Structure formats: structure tokens, C-alpha cells
PyMOL Python script that loads the backbone (N, CA, C, O; Angstrom):
from pymol import cmd

cmd.read_pdbstr("""\
ATOM      1  N   MET A   1       6.618  77.650  -0.234  1.00  0.00           N
ATOM      2  CA  MET A   1       7.464  76.956   0.693  1.00  0.00           C
ATOM      3  C   MET A   1       7.207  77.423   2.118  1.00  0.00           C
ATOM      4  O   MET A   1       7.308  76.632   3.056  1.00  0.00           O
ATOM      5  N   LYS A   2       6.868  78.725   2.296  1.00  0.00           N
ATOM      6  CA  LYS A   2       6.587  79.234   3.618  1.00  0.00           C
ATOM      7  C   LYS A   2       5.340  78.558   4.191  1.00  0.00           C
ATOM      8  O   LYS A   2       5.296  78.240   5.379  1.00  0.00           O
ATOM      9  N   THR A   3       4.349  78.342   3.364  1.00  0.00           N
ATOM     10  CA  THR A   3       3.119  77.696   3.813  1.00  0.00           C
ATOM     11  C   THR A   3       3.418  76.282   4.312  1.00  0.00           C
ATOM     12  O   THR A   3       2.901  75.832   5.335  1.00  0.00           O
ATOM     13  N   PHE A   4       4.263  75.612   3.557  1.00  0.00           N
ATOM     14  CA  PHE A   4       4.641  74.255   3.945  1.00  0.00           C
ATOM     15  C   PHE A   4       5.368  74.263   5.299  1.00  0.00           C
ATOM     16  O   PHE A   4       5.092  73.422   6.155  1.00  0.00           O
ATOM     17  N   ALA A   5       6.273  75.190   5.486  1.00  0.00           N
ATOM     18  CA  ALA A   5       7.029  75.283   6.734  1.00  0.00           C
ATOM     19  C   ALA A   5       6.105  75.617   7.911  1.00  0.00           C
ATOM     20  O   ALA A   5       6.251  75.056   8.997  1.00  0.00           O
ATOM     21  N   VAL A   6       5.167  76.520   7.691  1.00  0.00           N
ATOM     22  CA  VAL A   6       4.217  76.879   8.742  1.00  0.00           C
ATOM     23  C   VAL A   6       3.329  75.677   9.077  1.00  0.00           C
ATOM     24  O   VAL A   6       3.056  75.405  10.246  1.00  0.00           O
ATOM     25  N   THR A   7       2.888  74.967   8.051  1.00  0.00           N
ATOM     26  CA  THR A   7       2.049  73.789   8.270  1.00  0.00           C
ATOM     27  C   THR A   7       2.790  72.732   9.084  1.00  0.00           C
ATOM     28  O   THR A   7       2.238  72.144  10.014  1.00  0.00           O
ATOM     29  N   VAL A   8       4.036  72.505   8.721  1.00  0.00           N
ATOM     30  CA  VAL A   8       4.854  71.524   9.446  1.00  0.00           C
ATOM     31  C   VAL A   8       5.059  71.975  10.886  1.00  0.00           C
ATOM     32  O   VAL A   8       5.001  71.147  11.795  1.00  0.00           O
ATOM     33  N   ALA A   9       5.291  73.240  11.117  1.00  0.00           N
ATOM     34  CA  ALA A   9       5.488  73.757  12.472  1.00  0.00           C
ATOM     35  C   ALA A   9       4.215  73.592  13.305  1.00  0.00           C
ATOM     36  O   ALA A   9       4.275  73.193  14.468  1.00  0.00           O
ATOM     37  N   VAL A  10       3.075  73.899  12.707  1.00  0.00           N
ATOM     38  CA  VAL A  10       1.802  73.755  13.415  1.00  0.00           C
ATOM     39  C   VAL A  10       1.547  72.293  13.748  1.00  0.00           C
ATOM     40  O   VAL A  10       1.118  71.975  14.857  1.00  0.00           O
ATOM     41  N   LEU A  11       1.804  71.410  12.806  1.00  0.00           N
ATOM     42  CA  LEU A  11       1.616  69.980  13.055  1.00  0.00           C
ATOM     43  C   LEU A  11       2.556  69.485  14.156  1.00  0.00           C
ATOM     44  O   LEU A  11       2.159  68.685  15.003  1.00  0.00           O
ATOM     45  N   ALA A  12       3.795  69.961  14.142  1.00  0.00           N
ATOM     46  CA  ALA A  12       4.757  69.563  15.164  1.00  0.00           C
ATOM     47  C   ALA A  12       4.312  70.024  16.547  1.00  0.00           C
ATOM     48  O   ALA A  12       4.421  69.284  17.524  1.00  0.00           O
ATOM     49  N   LEU A  13       3.808  71.258  16.618  1.00  0.00           N
ATOM     50  CA  LEU A  13       3.306  71.754  17.895  1.00  0.00           C
ATOM     51  C   LEU A  13       2.098  70.945  18.371  1.00  0.00           C
ATOM     52  O   LEU A  13       1.973  70.635  19.556  1.00  0.00           O
ATOM     53  N   GLY A  14       1.229  70.614  17.450  1.00  0.00           N
ATOM     54  CA  GLY A  14       0.049  69.815  17.789  1.00  0.00           C
ATOM     55  C   GLY A  14       0.437  68.438  18.301  1.00  0.00           C
ATOM     56  O   GLY A  14      -0.131  67.948  19.277  1.00  0.00           O
ATOM     57  N   LEU A  15       1.414  67.811  17.635  1.00  0.00           N
ATOM     58  CA  LEU A  15       1.882  66.499  18.079  1.00  0.00           C
ATOM     59  C   LEU A  15       2.547  66.587  19.450  1.00  0.00           C
ATOM     60  O   LEU A  15       2.372  65.703  20.289  1.00  0.00           O
ATOM     61  N   ALA A  16       3.301  67.642  19.669  1.00  0.00           N
ATOM     62  CA  ALA A  16       3.953  67.826  20.967  1.00  0.00           C
ATOM     63  C   ALA A  16       2.911  67.987  22.066  1.00  0.00           C
ATOM     64  O   ALA A  16       3.073  67.443  23.158  1.00  0.00           O
ATOM     65  N   ALA A  17       1.857  68.720  21.789  1.00  0.00           N
ATOM     66  CA  ALA A  17       0.797  68.910  22.774  1.00  0.00           C
ATOM     67  C   ALA A  17       0.079  67.591  23.050  1.00  0.00           C
ATOM     68  O   ALA A  17      -0.253  67.297  24.198  1.00  0.00           O
ATOM     69  N   CYS A  18      -0.159  66.812  22.029  1.00  0.00           N
ATOM     70  CA  CYS A  18      -0.821  65.520  22.199  1.00  0.00           C
ATOM     71  C   CYS A  18       0.043  64.566  23.003  1.00  0.00           C
ATOM     72  O   CYS A  18      -0.461  63.790  23.815  1.00  0.00           O
ATOM     73  N   GLU A  19       1.342  64.630  22.773  1.00  0.00           N
ATOM     74  CA  GLU A  19       2.241  63.717  23.468  1.00  0.00           C
ATOM     75  C   GLU A  19       2.213  63.972  24.976  1.00  0.00           C
ATOM     76  O   GLU A  19       2.176  63.021  25.756  1.00  0.00           O
ATOM     77  N   SER A  20       2.230  65.217  25.392  1.00  0.00           N
ATOM     78  CA  SER A  20       2.202  65.499  26.824  1.00  0.00           C
ATOM     79  C   SER A  20       0.871  65.076  27.428  1.00  0.00           C
ATOM     80  O   SER A  20       0.827  64.589  28.557  1.00  0.00           O
ATOM     81  N   GLN A  21      -0.217  65.260  26.679  1.00  0.00           N
ATOM     82  CA  GLN A  21      -1.521  64.825  27.173  1.00  0.00           C
ATOM     83  C   GLN A  21      -1.587  63.307  27.251  1.00  0.00           C
ATOM     84  O   GLN A  21      -2.191  62.751  28.168  1.00  0.00           O
ATOM     85  N   THR A  22      -0.964  62.641  26.286  1.00  0.00           N
ATOM     86  CA  THR A  22      -0.947  61.181  26.290  1.00  0.00           C
ATOM     87  C   THR A  22      -0.156  60.663  27.481  1.00  0.00           C
ATOM     88  O   THR A  22      -0.581  59.720  28.148  1.00  0.00           O
ATOM     89  N   GLU A  23       0.987  61.273  27.751  1.00  0.00           N
ATOM     90  CA  GLU A  23       1.787  60.866  28.906  1.00  0.00           C
ATOM     91  C   GLU A  23       1.013  61.075  30.203  1.00  0.00           C
ATOM     92  O   GLU A  23       1.039  60.231  31.098  1.00  0.00           O
ATOM     93  N   GLU A  24       0.330  62.199  30.290  1.00  0.00           N
ATOM     94  CA  GLU A  24      -0.467  62.492  31.487  1.00  0.00           C
ATOM     95  C   GLU A  24      -1.598  61.486  31.638  1.00  0.00           C
ATOM     96  O   GLU A  24      -1.889  61.030  32.743  1.00  0.00           O
ATOM     97  N   ALA A  25      -2.234  61.141  30.521  1.00  0.00           N
ATOM     98  CA  ALA A  25      -3.328  60.166  30.570  1.00  0.00           C
ATOM     99  C   ALA A  25      -2.808  58.802  31.014  1.00  0.00           C
ATOM    100  O   ALA A  25      -3.470  58.105  31.783  1.00  0.00           O
ATOM    101  N   VAL A  26      -1.635  58.422  30.537  1.00  0.00           N
ATOM    102  CA  VAL A  26      -1.048  57.140  30.937  1.00  0.00           C
ATOM    103  C   VAL A  26      -0.712  57.163  32.425  1.00  0.00           C
ATOM    104  O   VAL A  26      -0.961  56.189  33.137  1.00  0.00           O
ATOM    105  N   GLU A  27      -0.146  58.278  32.895  1.00  0.00           N
ATOM    106  CA  GLU A  27       0.175  58.392  34.318  1.00  0.00           C
ATOM    107  C   GLU A  27      -1.092  58.332  35.168  1.00  0.00           C
ATOM    108  O   GLU A  27      -1.116  57.680  36.212  1.00  0.00           O
ATOM    109  N   ASN A  28      -2.147  59.019  34.715  1.00  0.00           N
ATOM    110  CA  ASN A  28      -3.411  58.994  35.453  1.00  0.00           C
ATOM    111  C   ASN A  28      -4.005  57.586  35.467  1.00  0.00           C
ATOM    112  O   ASN A  28      -4.523  57.129  36.486  1.00  0.00           O
ATOM    113  N   ASP A  29      -3.924  56.910  34.324  1.00  0.00           N
ATOM    114  CA  ASP A  29      -4.446  55.553  34.231  1.00  0.00           C
ATOM    115  C   ASP A  29      -3.684  54.628  35.176  1.00  0.00           C
ATOM    116  O   ASP A  29      -4.280  53.776  35.836  1.00  0.00           O
ATOM    117  N   THR A  30      -2.369  54.800  35.236  1.00  0.00           N
ATOM    118  CA  THR A  30      -1.552  53.989  36.138  1.00  0.00           C
ATOM    119  C   THR A  30      -1.924  54.262  37.593  1.00  0.00           C
ATOM    120  O   THR A  30      -2.005  53.338  38.402  1.00  0.00           O
ATOM    121  N   ALA A  31      -2.145  55.519  37.918  1.00  0.00           N
ATOM    122  CA  ALA A  31      -2.535  55.868  39.288  1.00  0.00           C
ATOM    123  C   ALA A  31      -3.877  55.235  39.643  1.00  0.00           C
ATOM    124  O   ALA A  31      -4.055  54.738  40.755  1.00  0.00           O
ATOM    125  N   VAL A  32      -4.810  55.250  38.714  1.00  0.00           N
ATOM    126  CA  VAL A  32      -6.125  54.640  38.957  1.00  0.00           C
ATOM    127  C   VAL A  32      -5.969  53.132  39.145  1.00  0.00           C
ATOM    128  O   VAL A  32      -6.571  52.554  40.050  1.00  0.00           O
ATOM    129  N   GLU A  33      -5.166  52.497  38.297  1.00  0.00           N
ATOM    130  CA  GLU A  33      -4.947  51.056  38.427  1.00  0.00           C
ATOM    131  C   GLU A  33      -4.323  50.717  39.778  1.00  0.00           C
ATOM    132  O   GLU A  33      -4.714  49.741  40.417  1.00  0.00           O
ATOM    133  N   ASN A  34      -3.369  51.509  40.206  1.00  0.00           N
ATOM    134  CA  ASN A  34      -2.729  51.273  41.502  1.00  0.00           C
ATOM    135  C   ASN A  34      -3.728  51.430  42.643  1.00  0.00           C
ATOM    136  O   ASN A  34      -3.717  50.647  43.593  1.00  0.00           O
ATOM    137  N   ALA A  35      -4.586  52.433  42.553  1.00  0.00           N
ATOM    138  CA  ALA A  35      -5.596  52.641  43.590  1.00  0.00           C
ATOM    139  C   ALA A  35      -6.583  51.480  43.627  1.00  0.00           C
ATOM    140  O   ALA A  35      -6.961  51.017  44.703  1.00  0.00           O
ATOM    141  N   VAL A  36      -7.000  51.010  42.454  1.00  0.00           N
ATOM    142  CA  VAL A  36      -7.934  49.880  42.391  1.00  0.00           C
ATOM    143  C   VAL A  36      -7.281  48.633  42.974  1.00  0.00           C
ATOM    144  O   VAL A  36      -7.913  47.879  43.713  1.00  0.00           O
ATOM    145  N   GLU A  37      -6.026  48.424  42.639  1.00  0.00           N
ATOM    146  CA  GLU A  37      -5.317  47.249  43.170  1.00  0.00           C
ATOM    147  C   GLU A  37      -5.190  47.330  44.692  1.00  0.00           C
ATOM    148  O   GLU A  37      -5.360  46.327  45.385  1.00  0.00           O
ATOM    149  N   ALA A  38      -4.894  48.508  45.202  1.00  0.00           N
ATOM    150  CA  ALA A  38      -4.786  48.684  46.657  1.00  0.00           C
ATOM    151  C   ALA A  38      -6.132  48.423  47.322  1.00  0.00           C
ATOM    152  O   ALA A  38      -6.190  47.780  48.369  1.00  0.00           O
ATOM    153  N   ASP A  39      -7.221  48.921  46.718  1.00  0.00           N
ATOM    154  CA  ASP A  39      -8.563  48.681  47.268  1.00  0.00           C
ATOM    155  C   ASP A  39      -8.911  47.197  47.238  1.00  0.00           C
ATOM    156  O   ASP A  39      -9.478  46.666  48.192  1.00  0.00           O
ATOM    157  N   ALA A  40      -8.569  46.535  46.142  1.00  0.00           N
ATOM    158  CA  ALA A  40      -8.857  45.103  46.025  1.00  0.00           C
ATOM    159  C   ALA A  40      -8.069  44.315  47.061  1.00  0.00           C
ATOM    160  O   ALA A  40      -8.595  43.387  47.674  1.00  0.00           O
ATOM    161  N   ASN A  41      -6.804  44.686  47.255  1.00  0.00           N
ATOM    162  CA  ASN A  41      -5.991  43.999  48.259  1.00  0.00           C
ATOM    163  C   ASN A  41      -6.555  44.212  49.660  1.00  0.00           C
ATOM    164  O   ASN A  41      -6.598  43.282  50.466  1.00  0.00           O
ATOM    165  N   ALA A  42      -6.985  45.431  49.945  1.00  0.00           N
ATOM    166  CA  ALA A  42      -7.553  45.722  51.258  1.00  0.00           C
ATOM    167  C   ALA A  42      -8.830  44.925  51.480  1.00  0.00           C
ATOM    168  O   ALA A  42      -9.049  44.381  52.563  1.00  0.00           O
ATOM    169  N   ALA A  43      -9.666  44.856  50.460  1.00  0.00           N
ATOM    170  CA  ALA A  43     -10.912  44.095  50.578  1.00  0.00           C
ATOM    171  C   ALA A  43     -10.625  42.614  50.767  1.00  0.00           C
ATOM    172  O   ALA A  43     -11.292  41.943  51.555  1.00  0.00           O
ATOM    173  N   THR A  44      -9.639  42.106  50.047  1.00  0.00           N
ATOM    174  CA  THR A  44      -9.264  40.696  50.183  1.00  0.00           C
ATOM    175  C   THR A  44      -8.750  40.418  51.588  1.00  0.00           C
ATOM    176  O   THR A  44      -9.115  39.418  52.208  1.00  0.00           O
ATOM    177  N   ASN A  45      -7.900  41.312  52.084  1.00  0.00           N
ATOM    178  CA  ASN A  45      -7.368  41.136  53.438  1.00  0.00           C
ATOM    179  C   ASN A  45      -8.476  41.205  54.477  1.00  0.00           C
ATOM    180  O   ASN A  45      -8.488  40.423  55.428  1.00  0.00           O
ATOM    181  N   ASP A  46      -9.412  42.139  54.300  1.00  0.00           N
ATOM    182  CA  ASP A  46     -10.534  42.248  55.232  1.00  0.00           C
ATOM    183  C   ASP A  46     -11.370  40.968  55.223  1.00  0.00           C
ATOM    184  O   ASP A  46     -11.758  40.469  56.279  1.00  0.00           O
ATOM    185  N   ALA A  47     -11.641  40.447  54.049  1.00  0.00           N
ATOM    186  CA  ALA A  47     -12.443  39.224  53.938  1.00  0.00           C
ATOM    187  C   ALA A  47     -11.700  38.043  54.555  1.00  0.00           C
ATOM    188  O   ALA A  47     -12.299  37.218  55.244  1.00  0.00           O
ATOM    189  N   ALA A  48     -10.398  37.967  54.306  1.00  0.00           N
ATOM    190  CA  ALA A  48      -9.610  36.869  54.868  1.00  0.00           C
ATOM    191  C   ALA A  48      -9.562  36.960  56.381  1.00  0.00           C
ATOM    192  O   ALA A  48      -9.674  35.946  57.071  1.00  0.00           O
ATOM    193  N   ASN A  49      -9.396  38.169  56.901  1.00  0.00           N
ATOM    194  CA  ASN A  49      -9.380  38.343  58.352  1.00  0.00           C
ATOM    195  C   ASN A  49     -10.733  37.996  58.972  1.00  0.00           C
ATOM    196  O   ASN A  49     -10.797  37.372  60.031  1.00  0.00           O
ATOM    197  N   ALA A  50     -11.804  38.404  58.308  1.00  0.00           N
ATOM    198  CA  ALA A  50     -13.142  38.101  58.819  1.00  0.00           C
ATOM    199  C   ALA A  50     -13.373  36.589  58.829  1.00  0.00           C
ATOM    200  O   ALA A  50     -13.914  36.047  59.792  1.00  0.00           O
ATOM    201  N   ALA A  51     -12.964  35.918  57.765  1.00  0.00           N
ATOM    202  CA  ALA A  51     -13.127  34.463  57.703  1.00  0.00           C
ATOM    203  C   ALA A  51     -12.282  33.784  58.779  1.00  0.00           C
ATOM    204  O   ALA A  51     -12.735  32.841  59.428  1.00  0.00           O
ATOM    205  N   ASP A  52     -11.067  34.261  58.965  1.00  0.00           N
ATOM    206  CA  ASP A  52     -10.183  33.703  59.989  1.00  0.00           C
ATOM    207  C   ASP A  52     -10.781  33.891  61.378  1.00  0.00           C
ATOM    208  O   ASP A  52     -10.764  32.977  62.202  1.00  0.00           O
ATOM    209  N   ASN A  53     -11.309  35.086  61.629  1.00  0.00           N
ATOM    210  CA  ASN A  53     -11.947  35.350  62.925  1.00  0.00           C
ATOM    211  C   ASN A  53     -13.167  34.462  63.139  1.00  0.00           C
ATOM    212  O   ASN A  53     -13.396  33.978  64.248  1.00  0.00           O
ATOM    213  N   ALA A  54     -13.943  34.248  62.097  1.00  0.00           N
ATOM    214  CA  ALA A  54     -15.126  33.398  62.207  1.00  0.00           C
ATOM    215  C   ALA A  54     -14.726  31.950  62.507  1.00  0.00           C
ATOM    216  O   ALA A  54     -15.366  31.273  63.312  1.00  0.00           O
ATOM    217  N   LEU A  55     -13.656  31.486  61.846  1.00  0.00           N
ATOM    218  CA  LEU A  55     -13.190  30.128  62.111  1.00  0.00           C
ATOM    219  C   LEU A  55     -12.660  29.991  63.535  1.00  0.00           C
ATOM    220  O   LEU A  55     -12.890  28.981  64.200  1.00  0.00           O
ATOM    221  N   ASP A  56     -11.951  31.015  63.990  1.00  0.00           N
ATOM    222  CA  ASP A  56     -11.465  30.997  65.378  1.00  0.00           C
ATOM    223  C   ASP A  56     -12.631  30.949  66.352  1.00  0.00           C
ATOM    224  O   ASP A  56     -12.604  30.183  67.316  1.00  0.00           O
ATOM    225  N   ALA A  57     -13.652  31.759  66.111  1.00  0.00           N
ATOM    226  CA  ALA A  57     -14.818  31.786  66.996  1.00  0.00           C
ATOM    227  C   ALA A  57     -15.519  30.428  66.989  1.00  0.00           C
ATOM    228  O   ALA A  57     -15.939  29.941  68.039  1.00  0.00           O
ATOM    229  N   ALA A  58     -15.647  29.818  65.818  1.00  0.00           N
ATOM    230  CA  ALA A  58     -16.288  28.503  65.733  1.00  0.00           C
ATOM    231  C   ALA A  58     -15.463  27.458  66.483  1.00  0.00           C
ATOM    232  O   ALA A  58     -16.011  26.615  67.194  1.00  0.00           O
ATOM    233  N   GLY A  59     -14.150  27.521  66.319  1.00  0.00           N
ATOM    234  CA  GLY A  59     -13.276  26.596  67.039  1.00  0.00           C
ATOM    235  C   GLY A  59     -13.391  26.770  68.535  1.00  0.00           C
ATOM    236  O   GLY A  59     -13.417  25.793  69.283  1.00  0.00           O
ATOM    237  N   ASN A  60     -13.461  28.020  68.974  1.00  0.00           N
ATOM    238  CA  ASN A  60     -13.626  28.284  70.408  1.00  0.00           C
ATOM    239  C   ASN A  60     -14.966  27.758  70.919  1.00  0.00           C
ATOM    240  O   ASN A  60     -15.041  27.198  72.013  1.00  0.00           O
ATOM    241  N   ALA A  61     -16.011  27.938  70.134  1.00  0.00           N
ATOM    242  CA  ALA A  61     -17.338  27.466  70.542  1.00  0.00           C
ATOM    243  C   ALA A  61     -17.342  25.946  70.669  1.00  0.00           C
ATOM    244  O   ALA A  61     -17.934  25.400  71.600  1.00  0.00           O
ATOM    245  N   ILE A  62     -16.684  25.262  69.734  1.00  0.00           N
ATOM    246  CA  ILE A  62     -16.625  23.799  69.792  1.00  0.00           C
ATOM    247  C   ILE A  62     -15.834  23.350  71.023  1.00  0.00           C
ATOM    248  O   ILE A  62     -16.224  22.417  71.724  1.00  0.00           O
ATOM    249  N   GLU A  63     -14.719  24.034  71.268  1.00  0.00           N
ATOM    250  CA  GLU A  63     -13.914  23.700  72.446  1.00  0.00           C
ATOM    251  C   GLU A  63     -14.703  23.932  73.736  1.00  0.00           C
ATOM    252  O   GLU A  63     -14.657  23.119  74.659  1.00  0.00           O
ATOM    253  N   ASN A  64     -15.421  25.044  73.787  1.00  0.00           N
ATOM    254  CA  ASN A  64     -16.245  25.338  74.970  1.00  0.00           C
ATOM    255  C   ASN A  64     -17.337  24.290  75.161  1.00  0.00           C
ATOM    256  O   ASN A  64     -17.628  23.887  76.287  1.00  0.00           O
ATOM    257  N   ALA A  65     -17.935  23.854  74.061  1.00  0.00           N
ATOM    258  CA  ALA A  65     -18.968  22.818  74.160  1.00  0.00           C
ATOM    259  C   ALA A  65     -18.363  21.513  74.674  1.00  0.00           C
ATOM    260  O   ALA A  65     -18.968  20.822  75.494  1.00  0.00           O
ATOM    261  N   GLY A  66     -17.186  21.185  74.198  1.00  0.00           N
ATOM    262  CA  GLY A  66     -16.499  19.979  74.691  1.00  0.00           C
ATOM    263  C   GLY A  66     -16.210  20.076  76.178  1.00  0.00           C
ATOM    264  O   GLY A  66     -16.378  19.107  76.919  1.00  0.00           O
ATOM    265  N   ASN A  67     -15.776  21.243  76.607  1.00  0.00           N
ATOM    266  CA  ASN A  67     -15.520  21.444  78.040  1.00  0.00           C
ATOM    267  C   ASN A  67     -16.806  21.310  78.852  1.00  0.00           C
ATOM    268  O   ASN A  67     -16.799  20.737  79.941  1.00  0.00           O
ATOM    269  N   ALA A  68     -17.888  21.828  78.331  1.00  0.00           N
ATOM    270  CA  ALA A  68     -19.167  21.736  79.038  1.00  0.00           C
ATOM    271  C   ALA A  68     -19.598  20.279  79.175  1.00  0.00           C
ATOM    272  O   ALA A  68     -20.092  19.872  80.226  1.00  0.00           O
ATOM    273  N   VAL A  69     -19.412  19.494  78.112  1.00  0.00           N
ATOM    274  CA  VAL A  69     -19.764  18.067  78.168  1.00  0.00           C
ATOM    275  C   VAL A  69     -18.888  17.365  79.200  1.00  0.00           C
ATOM    276  O   VAL A  69     -19.369  16.559  79.997  1.00  0.00           O
ATOM    277  N   GLU A  70     -17.599  17.683  79.174  1.00  0.00           N
ATOM    278  CA  GLU A  70     -16.678  17.072  80.139  1.00  0.00           C
ATOM    279  C   GLU A  70     -17.063  17.453  81.572  1.00  0.00           C
ATOM    280  O   GLU A  70     -17.056  16.608  82.467  1.00  0.00           O
ATOM    281  N   ASN A  71     -17.395  18.719  81.779  1.00  0.00           N
ATOM    282  CA  ASN A  71     -17.812  19.161  83.119  1.00  0.00           C
ATOM    283  C   ASN A  71     -19.099  18.466  83.560  1.00  0.00           C
ATOM    284  O   ASN A  71     -19.244  18.103  84.728  1.00  0.00           O
ATOM    285  N   ALA A  72     -20.025  18.283  82.629  1.00  0.00           N
ATOM    286  CA  ALA A  72     -21.273  17.605  82.966  1.00  0.00           C
ATOM    287  C   ALA A  72     -20.996  16.155  83.356  1.00  0.00           C
ATOM    288  O   ALA A  72     -21.597  15.631  84.294  1.00  0.00           O
ATOM    289  N   GLY A  73     -20.083  15.512  82.629  1.00  0.00           N
ATOM    290  CA  GLY A  73     -19.708  14.129  82.976  1.00  0.00           C
ATOM    291  C   GLY A  73     -19.073  14.062  84.346  1.00  0.00           C
ATOM    292  O   GLY A  73     -19.365  13.157  85.128  1.00  0.00           O
ATOM    293  N   ASP A  74     -18.198  15.026  84.646  1.00  0.00           N
ATOM    294  CA  ASP A  74     -17.576  15.071  85.975  1.00  0.00           C
ATOM    295  C   ASP A  74     -18.629  15.284  87.059  1.00  0.00           C
ATOM    296  O   ASP A  74     -18.555  14.682  88.130  1.00  0.00           O
ATOM    297  N   ALA A  75     -19.600  16.135  86.782  1.00  0.00           N
ATOM    298  CA  ALA A  75     -20.657  16.397  87.759  1.00  0.00           C
ATOM    299  C   ALA A  75     -21.464  15.137  88.031  1.00  0.00           C
ATOM    300  O   ALA A  75     -21.803  14.845  89.178  1.00  0.00           O
ATOM    301  N   VAL A  76     -21.772  14.387  86.969  1.00  0.00           N
ATOM    302  CA  VAL A  76     -22.521  13.129  87.138  1.00  0.00           C
ATOM    303  C   VAL A  76     -21.688  12.150  87.951  1.00  0.00           C
ATOM    304  O   VAL A  76     -22.202  11.492  88.855  1.00  0.00           O
ATOM    305  N   GLU A  77     -20.408  12.056  87.632  1.00  0.00           N
ATOM    306  CA  GLU A  77     -19.528  11.161  88.369  1.00  0.00           C
ATOM    307  C   GLU A  77     -19.444  11.556  89.848  1.00  0.00           C
ATOM    308  O   GLU A  77     -19.496  10.704  90.735  1.00  0.00           O
ATOM    309  N   ASN A  78     -19.315  12.846  90.088  1.00  0.00           N
ATOM    310  CA  ASN A  78     -19.254  13.313  91.474  1.00  0.00           C
ATOM    311  C   ASN A  78     -20.567  13.031  92.212  1.00  0.00           C
ATOM    312  O   ASN A  78     -20.556  12.639  93.379  1.00  0.00           O
ATOM    313  N   ALA A  79     -21.682  13.229  91.535  1.00  0.00           N
ATOM    314  CA  ALA A  79     -22.981  12.974  92.164  1.00  0.00           C
ATOM    315  C   ALA A  79     -23.123  11.496  92.493  1.00  0.00           C
ATOM    316  O   ALA A  79     -23.668  11.132  93.535  1.00  0.00           O
ATOM    317  N   THR A  80     -22.626  10.644  91.592  1.00  0.00           N
ATOM    318  CA  THR A  80     -22.697   9.200  91.836  1.00  0.00           C
ATOM    319  C   THR A  80     -21.843   8.819  93.016  1.00  0.00           C
ATOM    320  O   THR A  80     -22.251   8.039  93.877  1.00  0.00           O
ATOM    321  N   ASP A  81     -20.613   9.397  93.048  1.00  0.00           N
ATOM    322  CA  ASP A  81     -19.714   9.096  94.167  1.00  0.00           C
ATOM    323  C   ASP A  81     -20.298   9.575  95.504  1.00  0.00           C
ATOM    324  O   ASP A  81     -20.167   8.895  96.521  1.00  0.00           O
ATOM    325  N   ASN A  82     -20.931  10.730  95.495  1.00  0.00           N
ATOM    326  CA  ASN A  82     -21.503  11.275  96.712  1.00  0.00           C
ATOM    327  C   ASN A  82     -22.737  10.523  97.169  1.00  0.00           C
ATOM    328  O   ASN A  82     -23.047  10.521  98.360  1.00  0.00           O
ATOM    329  N   ALA A  83     -23.452   9.880  96.247  1.00  0.00           N
ATOM    330  CA  ALA A  83     -24.663   9.157  96.586  1.00  0.00           C
ATOM    331  C   ALA A  83     -24.321   7.840  97.271  1.00  0.00           C
ATOM    332  O   ALA A  83     -25.174   7.281  97.961  1.00  0.00           O
ATOM    333  N   MET A  84     -23.133   7.337  97.109  1.00  0.00           N
ATOM    334  CA  MET A  84     -22.787   6.030  97.677  1.00  0.00           C
ATOM    335  C   MET A  84     -22.361   6.160  99.076  1.00  0.00           C
ATOM    336  O   MET A  84     -22.031   5.162  99.717  1.00  0.00           O
TER     337      MET A  84
END
""", "prot")
cmd.dss("prot")
cmd.show_as("cartoon", "prot")
cmd.util.cbc("prot")
cmd.orient("prot")
């Protein structure tokens, strides 16, 4: 009976040790998942900001080109008026 009691005690201690390691592993896994999610969110935000900036720059370039065309038309009109 003593052998049985010792065996049960050893098994209980082993299970207790495994449980704390399992909890730690789960906590570590959760921390890794949170870090990966934060990195993914940061990368997504960076990509979205870069795309937004590129669209803004393209819009500005188009607007500037329109202004240049308008200015060229005004210059032609002014030259015509001055020639008369």
C-alpha cells in the first residue's frame, strides 16, 4: 500500500509540474499571437498610409497639370489680346 501511495504522490507532483508548464506555454503562445497581431496591424496601417499618400500625390499632380494647362490657355489668350 505504501508503494501505491508513493506512486500516486509522484504522479500528482508530475501532473502539477506539467500543469504549470502548460499554463506558461499558453501564456507565451498568447503573447506571441498578440505580438504578431500588433505587427500585422502596424504593417497594414503603414501600407494603407503609403497608398493614401501616393493617391494624394497623384491627385496633386493631376491638379497641377490642370492648372498648367489653364495657365497656358490664359497665356495664349493674353498673347492674342496683346497682338491686336
